NUTORPA-67608 format. One record per residue (C-alpha): residue in one letter; x, y, z. Coordinates in steps of 0.1 Angstrom, whole numbers, plus 5000, padded with zeros to 4 digits. Each point is the difference from the previous one (the first is absolute). Example, Ala and Ser with C-alpha at 12.3 -4.5 7.8 and 13.67 -1.06 7.14 Angstrom:
NUTORPA-67608
a512349555078s501450344993
end
This chain:
NUTORPA-67608
m435341304217i501650235019e497650325005n502750215015s503850085013s498550155032s501249665019m503850104985d499850365012r502450125025p500150405018a502850164988a502050255020a498850394997q502750154984r501950335017n501550294982p503450085018r499650384993v496850015019l501949835028a502850185003a497550364998v498149835036a503049945012a501550344990g496650175018v499949775033v503550125004l499350414990l496949955027i502649915027g502050214994l498250305002a499049885033f503150005016a500950384980f496850125008p501450185035a503450144980i497150124974r498650175022r502750155023w501450074966s497250204990s499050185033a504050075004e501150374992r503449894993a502949745001v502749965011d502949765007g499449835032s503449845004t502050305004l497850095026r500550025041l497249925022g499550005034t497449865026v498250225028t500849895033r499350075036g503150085028d502250255014l501450284981l503450205007r499750314985d503850064994l502650174974s503349834982v502650185000q503850014995g502150085028r503850134996v502149885033v501550285015a502250125034a497850105030l503450175012s502250144974p501850295017t502850234980l502550065023f501450404999s503550175007p499450185035g502550244984q502650134977g502849814996i502149694983v498149675000s501849645000l497749734992r500249655016t497449784980h498249984965a497050034982g498549635009s501749945027q498149845030i500450205032k499149885038s498950285026g502350235010d502949914970v502350334990l498450064965a502450344991v502250255020i499950414993d503350165008s498450355012k502650255016e497250285002l497849835022h503249885022a500950265006a496550155010l500149795024d503450075017q498650305002a496549955013r502449765027s502250325010q496850205005l498549725018l502750035027t500450384999s496150005003h500649735029s502650265021e497450294999l497849805022d502549915022r500950325007q496650174999r499549735024i502850095023v499150374992t496849905020r501349835029q502050325012s497050254990e497549815027l503149915020r500450425005a496350054999q499449755030q502950145017q498550335001v496449855014e502049895025l501850335012q496550154997t498749735024l502750065024r499850394996l495750005008a500949805031a502750195013a497950324995k496649835017r502549935031q500950355002l496650124997e499049785029r502650125025v499050384990e496549945002r501449845039t502150315006f497350244986k497149845025e502850035030g500550354985l503949994993s499250034965n498250284977k497049954971v503150114974d501749715011l496749765000e499450184965t502749914985s500149595011q496749984986d501250174968a502549774997v498149645004h498250154974i503050104975a501249655009d496749814991m499850174970e503749904988l499549635008t496749964981q501750224970a503049735001k497049745003n498750174972e503250014982l501149665007t496749824981l500850274969l503649855000h498949625000e497050124973t503050184975s502349735006g497549734995f499550144964e503550094993v500449625005a497749894981t501050204970r503249835001q498449695000q497550044969q503250124983v502049695013q496949764988r499450254963q504149914991e499649685013s497149914977v502050164970t503149815011g497849675000e498750074966l503450074984q500949695018k496949814984r500950154965v504449885003d498749655010d497649994970l502750064977t500049625003i497449894982r498549695015a497849784989p497050015020f498049644991d501249704992g499750004957m501450094966v501750314986a497650084970a502150294987v502850195007a499850404986v503450095007q503649874986e502849945021g502250315014n497650254988g498550305020v496849965015a497850355009p498250025031n496549754991q501549894971a498349614990v503149735008l498349694997t496349825001v499449695020v497049755004n498949765023l499349694984s498149875030s497250244993l498549974973e496350154983l498550024966e499550314980i497049974977g498050154975l496250065006p497450114977e498850335006e496349865004y500749785027a502250315016n496850105026e499249595005t503749975015g501350125032v503149975025g499049615019t498149894968p500749645000a502449854969v501149634989i503649994989t501049684976f503649885001l501449714990g495749804994r499850115041d497750315015y501350225023p497650255017g501050335002k498450415003v499950314979t502350255023r499950264980i498050194966s501650264981p497750325001e500550054960v498949804967v502649994978n499649824967s496549895012e501449815031v500650055036m503249885014a499649825033t501949795020v499349665016a501549855026f500449645013a498149965029g502149715018a503149874995q501250104964p500949674978e503849944998g501850044963l498450294991k501850304979q499750314995n498450094966q498249685002r496349954982l497749875020t496049964998t498350145024r496450045005l497750255024t497049865011f497350325003e496749755015s499149634998k496349954996h498449655011n497249714985v499750274964l499249904968k503450014978v501549974965a503749984987r500950364989g500150014962a500150294970f496249974996m500150265034e501750284979s498149914967e496849975022g500550245027g499049755023r496650054988a499349754979a501549584991y498949804978v498949665022v500249664980n497749734993e501149734976k501450144970m498050345007a501250345017t497550195010r500950395010r498250115040d500350275021i502349955025a501450205033t503349995019g501850125029a502549955015s503449814980s503249855007v502749934977a498649654992e496450025003v497050264997e496750015024i496749944985v497650245018r497049854978g499049894967l501449634998s499949735023e502449755020g501149684973e499150254965t502250084970i501650254988v502350114975l503150155020s501950164966d499450314984t496850004983a500350344980t500349774968f496349885009g498750354993h497850055028a497549684983r497649895021t500849664991v503049834986m500249674985l503449815010r501549844972
end
């Protein structure tokens, strides 16, 4: 007899509901997702704005040397480009044309000036006359001096004769053979002869001075006429216009056979072996730039040292014009009016915090920057110092290794925190 069926019973597996299992799995996934998303959710909740981070340019604060400089475009010009003028009125005959290569001393133009040639002939004739008058004056001077010298010698003889006569009278007077009247007459004759000799000597001295003055006056007239003749000769020689140096004819201001007036421009020449750069400085850099300011000129990928040689005293269109010359030998291949990049160096600082220059300097005025940490940009007050074309000095507010937003931050709206998507 079977009492029960316990010996045949088997434990049955629990029936699980698939919906319950799906719900449990979804809950686990949600918890894991919330765990990972919590930092992002916290950032989103604390951020005042959100921007697309892929459009931003970032930069890292570093430590090193900073050159405060300015980069401008310079135009190559000739340091020597004189304009040659006509020395007188005449007809021009050209011996070259614009663009011709020239050597020093080459004849560029000849001016036929009959007026100058006639003036030179007159000056030469007057010079010959002046020389003749000078020679005549010297002859007259010698004649006058000879006559005066003769009078001195005659008066010397008369004085000697009067003295001998006085000696004879004195002897006879002592012997009682002559009277006192004869003695006094002889004494008077000696005094008169002595006075005449003194007067003759004085006249000879005065004649020397007068003759010297007359001769000197004639010599000055000759020298003055020589100067006039030499100047006219130079002007006549200048009628043949020659190249002052090796270079090129830049422009011709007259045509063949034209009549030209005195001091009229004929042609312009340039010295291609002496080139310099003409640059326009922004007005705010004018006071920092002086004669001798170092410069670096870039040509065909190479840098050449230079320096500022001239600065204009006036401001035109918010720019001050300056001239930069090569400090050493200029590179070959330069052409007039060629554009070259020129960098002026104002100051060099060593071991400073710096960051790449960006639009944030203008949007924040150099007083604030957004420091990036993961996906969050936080506004921080900073102070900047010297700046160059590519970098800016950080005085305070940032540390080495920190990353900041270099792009324009005007869209941030001065928010304290910005989420970078």
